[in-house]
C-alpha positions in Angstrom: -11.0 -3.5 5.7 -8.8 -6.0 7.5 -5.3 -5.5 7.6 -2.7 -7.8 9.2 0.8 -7.6 10.1 3.3 -10.8 10.6 7.0 -10.8 11.1 7.3 -14.3 9.2 10.7 -15.1 10.5 12.3 -15.6 6.7 11.2 -17.2 3.5 7.8 -16.1 2.7 8.1 -17.6 -0.5 7.5 -20.9 1.2 5.1 -19.6 4.1 2.6 -17.5 2.2 0.2 -20.0 2.1 -0.6 -19.8 5.6 -2.0 -16.5 5.3 -4.9 -16.9 3.2 -6.5 -18.3 6.4 -6.9 -15.0 7.6 -8.8 -13.5 4.7 -6.1 -10.0 4.6 -7.1 -6.8 2.3 -3.7 -5.8 3.1 -0.4 -7.8 4.8 2.3 -6.0 6.2 5.2 -8.5 6.4 8.3 -7.9 7.9 11.4 -10.3 7.4 10.6 -11.1 4.0 12.2 -11.7 0.8 11.9 -9.4 -2.1 9.7 -11.3 -4.8 11.5 -10.1 -8.1 14.9 -11.5 -6.9 13.0 -15.0 -5.6 10.3 -17.8 -7.2 8.1 -17.2 -10.0 5.4 -18.3 -8.0 6.0 -15.8 -5.1 6.0 -13.2 -7.8 2.9 -14.6 -9.0 1.4 -14.6 -5.5 2.9 -11.1 -4.6 1.6 -9.4 -7.6 1.4 -5.7 -7.1 3.0 -5.0 -3.8 5.7 -2.4 -2.6 9.2 -3.8 -0.8 12.4 -2.5 0.5 15.0 -4.3 2.2 18.6 -5.3 3.0 19.9 -7.0 -0.1 17.1 -9.6 -1.2 16.0 -11.4 1.3 15.3 -9.4 4.6 13.3 -6.6 4.3 9.4 -5.2 4.7 6.8 -6.2 2.1 3.1 -4.8 1.8 1.0 -6.9 -0.3 -2.7 -6.1 -1.6 -5.0 -9.0 -2.0 -8.0 -7.7 -3.5 -6.1 -5.8 -6.5 -6.2 -2.6 -4.7 -4.0 0.1 -6.4 -0.6 0.8 -4.1 1.8 3.5 -4.7 5.1 4.1 -2.9 5.2 7.3 -1.0 8.6 9.2 -0.9 9.2 9.8 2.7 13.2 10.1 2.8 14.0 8.1 6.1 17.7 8.7 6.3 19.7 6.2 7.5 15.9 4.5 8.8 16.0 1.7 6.5 13.1 -0.5 7.3 10.1 2.1 7.5 8.0 1.5 4.3 5.1 4.3 3.3 2.8 3.4 0.3 -0.7 4.7 -0.3 -3.5 2.3 -1.2 -6.3 3.2 -3.7 -6.1 6.7 -2.8 -8.0 5.8 0.5 -5.3 5.5 3.1 -1.4 5.3 4.0 0.1 2.2 5.3 3.2 2.9 6.8 5.2 -0.5 7.0 7.5 -1.1 9.8 10.5 -3.0 10.9 12.8 -1.4 13.9 16.4 -2.8 13.8 19.3 -2.7 16.4 21.6 -0.2 15.8 24.2 2.0 16.8 24.2 4.6 18.6 21.6 3.7 20.9 19.3 6.4 20.0 18.9 4.9 16.7 18.5 1.4 17.8 14.6 -0.3 18.1 12.0 2.1 19.7 14.7 4.9 19.1 14.2 4.4 15.1 10.9 5.0 15.3 11.3 7.8 17.3 13.6 9.5 14.9 10.7 8.6 11.9 8.2 10.5 14.3 10.2 13.7 14.3 11.1 13.2 10.4 7.3 12.1 9.0 4.6 12.6 11.9 3.2 15.7 10.3 2.3 13.9 7.0 0.6 10.9 9.3 -3.4 11.9 8.6 -6.8 10.7 9.8 -6.1 8.0 6.9 -2.5 6.6 8.0 -2.0 3.4 9.5 1.3 2.2 11.4 1.6 -1.3 11.2 5.1 -3.7 11.9 7.8 -5.0 14.6 8.8 -2.3 16.7 10.8 -4.9 18.8 9.4 -2.2 21.8 7.2 -2.8 24.7 7.2 0.0 27.8 8.8 -2.7 30.4 12.0 -2.1 28.7 11.8 1.9 29.2 14.8 3.2 30.7 14.4 6.5 32.8 15.6 10.2 31.2 15.6 8.1 27.5 13.4 11.1 25.2 12.8 7.6 23.1 11.3 5.5 25.3 8.4 2.8 24.1 6.0 5.0 26.6 7.1 8.4 25.2 6.8 7.2 21.6 3.1 6.0 22.9 2.3 9.7 24.0 3.0 11.4 21.4 1.2 9.3 18.9 -2.0 9.6 21.3 -1.6 13.2 21.0 -1.6 13.7 17.8 -4.9 11.0 17.7 -3.3 7.8 17.2 -3.7 4.6 19.3 -2.7 1.1 19.4 -5.6 -0.9 17.7 -4.7 -4.1 19.8 -4.7 -2.2 23.5 -7.5 -0.4 22.7 -9.5 -3.6 21.8 -8.3 -5.3 24.8 -8.4 -2.3 26.9 -5.1 -3.3 28.4 -2.0 -0.7 29.1 1.1 -0.8 27.8 3.3 -3.0 29.2 0.6 -5.1 30.6 -0.4 -7.6 27.4 -1.9 -10.5 28.2 -1.3 -11.8 24.8 2.1 -12.1 23.3 3.3 -11.5 19.3 6.8 -12.7 20.1 8.4 -15.8 21.6 12.2 -15.6 22.5 14.2 -18.2 20.6 10.5 -19.8 20.1 10.0 -20.6 23.8 6.7 -20.8 25.4 9.1 -19.5 28.5 9.8 -16.0 26.8 6.3 -14.2 25.6 6.8 -10.5 24.7 3.9 -8.3 22.8 6.5 -6.1 20.5 4.4 -5.8 17.3 1.4 -3.2 16.7 -0.6 -1.3 14.6 -1.5 1.8 15.5 -4.3 3.9 13.6 -6.5 7.3 14.2 -9.0 7.7 16.2 -11.2 9.3 13.5 -10.9 6.1 11.6 -12.4 4.0 13.6 -15.7 6.1 13.6 -16.3 5.5 17.4 -16.5 1.8 16.7 -13.9 -0.5 19.3 -11.5 -2.2 16.7 -11.9 -6.1 16.2 -7.8 -7.3 16.6 -7.2 -11.3 17.0 -3.5 -11.9 17.4 -2.1 -15.6 16.2 -2.8 -18.4 18.4 1.0 -19.8 19.1 0.2 -23.5 18.2 -0.9 -22.6 14.8 1.8 -19.8 13.8 5.2 -21.1 15.9 6.6 -23.4 13.7 6.3 -20.9 11.0 7.8 -17.9 12.9 8.6 -16.8 16.4 6.1 -13.8 15.9 2.0 -14.4 15.7 0.1 -12.2 13.0 -2.0 -9.5 14.6 -5.1 -8.9 12.2 -7.4 -5.7 12.4 -10.9 -5.4 11.1 -11.5 -1.6 10.2 -14.6 0.2 9.0 -14.7 1.1 5.0 -12.4 4.0 4.2 -13.5 7.1 1.8 -11.8 8.7 -0.6 -9.4 10.6 0.7 -8.9 14.8 0.3 -6.0 16.1 -1.2 
């Protein structure tokens, strides 16, 4: 199963053709508009999808590309607006994430993810995948703050979840060689802030295949690069 996450930097209706070359089974797209309130061509491309966001132009969309059945999950997020959990073909759960600046500080960026883990971490199972733009990296950890990036990564690891990029590249958090984001699209301001997490059991002991999009190919479309992962075929989940 091939999954792609990408912050498209808006106007997916004009950019979705770029994604066809990635040949994804599932697309998790941040900063995209709601197809139901956009062009007919975009609606036809989106097919069966899930979307949540602010207004009609800024949100997360999850788009199955192989005719899979998609079912939004009722995981209340209170003020944590841009988390989108769905079930796909009754086989696995995908949680789309796009963290935002917030106030107070413990609800900003990685703080939002920390609170989402508090609320729904027990729902994450062996067939759960978390994908999206966390706007976070271990380089920005602050001492004595319980919702640091590294704290979230450690808690995920304690429950069997790991960043697939870091597993594939054998790199430590904060030491990434491949950026996923270029601030102001500048080659001089590269950061790694987009992630895909999955449970160890999902990998069946196999090192995941992960690719980060090439800057030259994607920078005209977005300040973020897509992350593509290939996972083993998944069995139907047990209820």
